[in-house]
N, C-alpha and C positions, 0 to 999 in steps of 0.2 A: 580607557574610556569608562565612564560611569554611565550605565544605561538602565532604564527600567527593565525589570524581568518581565518583558511583555508577554501577553497571551501567546501561546505557541500553537502551531497547527497540529492537529491530531495525526499520529502516524496511521498506517493501514491497520485495519481490524486484525488482531492476532488470531492465530489458530487456537484450537482447543488445548493444545499442549502448552505448559508453562513457558513463558518467555525468559531466557536466561538473563540474569541481572548483570549489567555491564561490568561492575567492579568485581564480581565473583567469577567471571569467565577467565580461566587460566591463560587463554591466548591473548586476552586484553591486559591482564595484570602485569605481564612482563614488559609491556610497552608504556605503562603509566609513568609519569614523571616522579622522581623521588618526593616523598612526602604527600603524594595524592591520598586524600582521605577515603577510606573504605569502610567507615563506621556507620554509614546510613543503612538502616535495615527496613525490610518490609514488615508492616504490622497487619493485624487482622482488622480490616476496615469495617467489619460487621459488629465489632465489639466496642462498647463504650470505653474510653472517650473518643476513639478514632472515628466512630460512625457519625459523630457530630461534625466532622471535617469531610469535605467533599469537593467535587468539581463544579465550578461556575462556568457553564458553557454558553457560547454565543455563536451567532451565524450558523445555526443548524448543527451545532456540535463541532464545527470545523476549527474553532478556537476555544481555549479554556484557560482558566486560572484556578487557583485554590481558594476555597472559602470555608468559613467556620460558623456554625450556628451559635449565636450568642443570646438567643431568645426563642420563643416559640415560633416567631415569624421572621426573625432578623438574622441575616447572614453578613458577616464581616468579610470584606474582600478589598482589593486594591481598586482605587477609583479609575486608574487608567485601563483596567480590564473591561469596564462597563460604560465608560463615559460616552462613547460614540453611539450607544443605544439608549441614551437618557430619554429620548422622546418615544422609545419603543420598548419599555421595560418587559413586556410580555414575551419578547424574543430571547430573554435571558432565562436559563434553566439552572436549578441547583439540584445536584445528585448527591445526596448524603450517603456517606459510606461507600463511595464508588470503588469497585475493585473488579478488574477484568470484565468490563461491560455489564456488570451487575451493580445494583445499588440497594440501599436499605429503604430510602424514601426519595420522592421527587416532588418538586413544586416549581411553578413558574413565578417570576417576579411580577409584582403589580405596582411597585413604586420604588424609586431610588432616592437615597438621602446622601448628599455630599457635604463636605466642609463648605461653609458660607463663602470662603474666598477661593475655592478651587475653580480653575479656569481651563482645565484639561491637561493632558500629559504634555511633557516637553516636546517641542517640535523637532529638536535635534539633541543627540547625546551631549552631555556636559563632559569636559575634559576631566581626567582622573585627579588632577590637582586643583579642581575648582575650589574656591573658597567656601567655608561652611555656610555662609549666607546664601550662596547660589544653590548649594545642595538642599538646604532647608526650604528655600523658595520653590524649588522644583518638586520636592518629594514630601515635605512636611505635612501637607494636606492631602496626600495621595491615598485617601481611604474612602470607602463607601459602605453604607449599610443598605443591603438589599432587603426590602420588605416583600415577603412571600405572600402568595395568594392563599396558602394553606398553612395551618399551624403545625408543621411536621415536627417541630421541636418537642411537642407533647409526646410523640411516639419515639423519636430518636434520642432525645436528650440534648442539652446544649451546655456550653462551657461558660463558667464564670470568668471574670477578668479582674485584673489589678492595675491601678494607675500608680506606677512606681517612679520615684525620682532617682537621680544618679546615685545619691548616697544609699538609698535602699537597695538598689541593684548591686552596688559594691558590697554591702553588708550580706546580702543573700548569697553572693558569689563565694563568700568565705565560709559558708556553712556546709558541712558534709552531707546533711540531709536534704539540701536544696540543689536542684539540677535544672539547667536550661536546655530546651530542645526545640527543634524546628520540625514542622511536618508539611508535606505537600506532594504534589504530583509533578515532579520534575520531568523534563522532556525525555531523558534516557530511561525513565521508568514510568512512562505516561499512563499506564493502565493499572498501576498499583500505588497505594499510598506508602510513602517511606518516611522514616523519622531518623534524625540525627540527635542522639541523646548527649552529645559531648560539646555543646556550644558554649563558647565563652563570650560574654558580653563585655566588650572593651570599654564601654562608656557611652556618652552622648556627644553629639556635635555641639558646637559652641553655644547655641541658644537653647539647647535641650529639645530640639524639634525632631531629632532622629536618634535612634539607638544604632550603635555600630557593633557588629558581632563578627566572629571568625568562621561561621559555618558556611561552606561553599553553597552557592545557589546555582540554579539553572533556569532557563525559560520554563514557565509552568508553575514555578514556586511563588510567583507574585500572589499576594493575598493570603499566603500561608501564615499560620500563627507562630509566634515565639511563645513557648509554653514554659511556665515555671512548674516543675514537678517537685512537690514537697509533701511529705507525709502521706504518700499515696494519692494525692489529689493534683490534678492539672488545671492551671489557670492561665489565661492569656495575658501577657504583659506587653506584647507588640505584634506587628504584622509586617511581613517582608514586602518591600516595594522595589528595591534596586540593589545592584551589586557591582563590584569591580571585576570585569572579566579577566580570565587567564587564558590567553590564546597560545600557550606554549606546548600544549599536548601534542604528541606525535600521533595520536589516534585520530584519524580524520573525522570520525563521527563526533568526537568530543571537541575537536578544534572548530568544527563548523557551528556547533552549538555549545560554546564554551561554558564551563562551570564558572561561577563568580566567587572568587576566593575571599572577598570581604563584603559582608552584607549590610544593608541599611534597612531599618524597620521603623515604622511609625509607632511611637509609644502610645499606650492607651490613654494617657493624659490628654492627647491631642483631640480625642473625640468624646471625652467623658461627658461634656455638657450636652452634646447632641444625643448621645446614648441615653442619658437620664431623661431627656424629653420624650424619647420613644420607648421607654421601658414598658409601657402598657402593651407593646407588641411582643 
């Protein structure tokens, strides 16, 4: 099944002691399926550029997605994370540099900007063999720009972005100094920001409306950026919205909230026009 990486419910508040990371727990490692990726690492969310990434929280913090500052007042996230609060944007909070119940900066949303043709998240999951047109119709416009009430990007900093086509992605993928990464607050590490620096972008769907990559996703990753790391600089080239679940894990916690072994992301080309119109923010 292909499903949106929906907002996930927050787990109970952790104790003061560090919470062991799932893949680094020896008792868990021996049960993981062969080939399970353990390359995703925790980063210092108080340091740039990671502090520009944070949690987009809704319903009093009970649900969240990942979001990234792309301007002084603009946060990029997945549309399905905030669509149901489109009439109540002030109920949406952005916590920049969130890490274990602390954050670098906070602001409430005051306005939401969606793709002109976006009509809400899919009412039911699409089959994993859905044709590219169906996938692109469901997820190609699944992006939102959250306009904040305060310009916290002045304090925190924000990330630049690139609109790349398939040929450019393929060219960059062949350069030793270029690297793709994803970042987010996946549900098995809900209170820390983690990054996978080893993503391979497999290409685009038929009409170029979605990027396909091989970095596993989990609930909570929705809205997280695909980053191009080149010459010490990070720029956004896409944003995660959906994935293909893997329900084969013998670890119950992982089976109930399955990792998604093939990810789909909205390329920045899909929102370039809207972003240009809002660049004053």
